N, C-alpha and C positions, 0 to 999 in steps of 0.2 A: 504493500500500500504506500510506503514511503517513496517508492521509485516510480509510481504511476502518475504520469502527467499527461494532460491533453493539450494539443495545439490545434486551434481552429485555423483553417485555411481560407481566408477571405476570397482569394481568387477562384476557388472551387465554388464557393457560394455564389459569387457574381456570375460565374459561368452558368450555373443551373437557373439562377434567377433570370438571366438573359433568355434562356430557353422558354421560360414561362411567359416572359414579357409583362406588359402593364396590366394584364387581366387577372393577376393573382400574385401570391407571394409564396416563396419556398419556406416551409417550416423546418427549422434546424432542430432535430430530435436527438442530439448526442448526449443529453443529460440523463442522469438517474439519481434517485434519492439515496441517502445513506442506508436506509433500510433495504431498498431494492438491491444495493450493492452486496449486502450480506446474502440476500436470496440468490444472487447470481453466483457468488463465490462458494457458498456453503450449501445452498438449498434451504427451503423453508424450515425443515425439521431441525437441522443442525444450527440454523440461525436462532431458533427458539431456545435451544440448550445453551448456546453461547451467551445470549442475553440474560438467561436465568442464572447460569453457573459461573460466568466470568464477566461480570458487568464492567469491571475496570478495563479489562482488555478490549471488550466490545466498544466501550466509550472511546478508547484511543483510536481504534480502527475507523469508527464512524466520523470522528473529528478529522482524521486525515482525508477521508473521502469528501467530506463536506467542503474542506478548504480547496481541494482540487476542482470540485464542481463549480464553486463560486468563482474561482479563477477563470474557468472556461466560460461561465456566464458573462464575466467581464470582457473576455476576448470577443465573444459573439456580439455583445451589445456595442462595443466600440467599433466593430466592423460594419455596423449598420443593419444587423439582422433585425427584421421587423417582428418576427414571431419565433419563439423557441419553445421546446416542449421537453418536459421530464417524462421519460417513458416508464411509468411506475405502476400502472393498472389500478391501484387504490382499492382493489377487491378486499373487503373487510375480512375475508377468510385468511388472507396473508398480511393485510395492513389494518389490523384492528385499531380503533380510534386511540386507545391508550398507547399503542406503539407509535402511531403516526405523530401524536402530540409530543411524545418524549424523544423520539429518534429522528424524525424527518421534518417536523413543523419549523424548527429554527432555520433549516436549509431553505424551505419554501419561502419563508418570510423574508430572509435576506436576499434570496434570488429575485423575488418579486420586487423588492425595493430597489435593487440594482437595475433591474429592467426599467422600472419607472423613471429612474434618473436619466436614462438614455432614450426614452421614448419607445421602448420595446414592450412586447407582451409576453407573458409566461403562461403556458398551458400545461396541464397534466393529463396524460393518457388515463382514461377512466373506464377500463373494462371491469366486468364482474359486478359483485354486489356492492352498491355505493351508498345506500341510504344513510347508514350511521356515520359516514365520514363527511357528508356534504356541508353541514353547518361549520364544522371545524375548518375544512379547507377554505370555505368562503371567508372565514375570519382572518386568513393569513395574507390577504392582498393579492392572491393569485388571480389572473385575469380570465381564465377559462378552463373548461373541462373538455377534452377531446375524445370523440368516439364513445360517448356514454352508453353503456349497456342498459337495456330496458327489458321488461318481461317479454318472453320467458327466460331470456339470457341474464337479465339483471333483476333487481328487486325494487325498482322505483320507476314510475312512468316519467316521460320527459317533461310533461307539464308540472309534475310534482317536483322534479329536479329544479325547475325554475323557481318554484315557491320556496323550497328549502335553501337553495343557494343564493337567493336574492336577485335583485334586478340588475346588479352590476356585472355579474359573471356572464361570460359568453359560453354557450353550450353548443357542441356540435354532435351530430348523430342523426338517428331516425331511420336508417336503413341497415338492418341486420340480415344475417343469413336467412332468418325466418321469413322476411318480406320477399326475398327472392324466391323462396320455396312456395309461399302461400298465395302470392299475388300473381295471377297468370296472364292477365291481359292489360293493355294500355289503360282501359277504362278503370280497372281495379286499382292500378297504381295511381292514377290521377285522383280517384276518390280517396285513397289512403292519404295522399299528401295534402289534399284539401282539408281533410278531417284533422290531421296532425297540426297544421298551421292554425286552424280554428281553436284547437285546444290550447295552443301556446300563447294565444292572446292574453294579456297585452305585452308579452315579452318576446314576440316573434322577431323583433328587430335585434335581439341579442342571441339569435339562434341561427346556426348554419346547418343546412341539410347536407348530410354526408354519411359515410359508412360508420356504423357502430361496431367497434372492435376490429372489423376488417371486412373486406369484400371477398366472399367465397370464390374459389377458382371455378366453381360450377355456374357462377352467375352469367346468364346469357347477355351478350352485348346489347341486344335490343332492349332488354329490361333496364340496363344502365342508362340508355338513351331516353327511355320513357321517364325515368326518375328525373333526369335533367330537364326534359321538356315540361314535366309537371311542376318542377320548381320555378321555371321561367313563367309559367302561367299563374302559379299560386303564391309566388314569393311576396307579392304585394296585397294578398288577400286580407 
């Protein structure tokens, strides 16, 4: 952990942003929280034992990773990155609120403050069961939740996410593997998107229709196009 350092390459970022052009922005997703770091290095089970049995050693490792990640946030912000994301999932099965508050909240709070100073936005990837973490995450100054899972893959509907997270947070999602499976026609997809935007009022202006968790490899291209066209028709509903 002492030897791990990240170097952001602005030229690569500018290259990819140039491919996107003025119609969007590239999200830099190279970050992950201290708790997620332990999951990656040890796995969730050994992480739990480490935190319980060797708290001083765990605290040392967490602090090393937090410092490295905040350095990377600073590099990205200074390079003009508009949106960056911490790839953490936040599923309460692996990120229970008491763990998030103790081990990752300081990192989120510092990273969000650093982003604000440079005019950048900080998102957290939000797969899995989210309900019990929403109010805590919203209190830390984070700008948005990306790819929020909703039933049956998650435990909270998107309109409820809006109420629990407050009207400042940006939420993205709405299209999970289940929608690709259950919605068969263009009319069904358009009806689903209209209903979703209706339920999200009055917070629809802080919502981005996108994949929740990810787009399945089985998703037909024509359905992806239907979701795009439905958004174009219903985005101002």
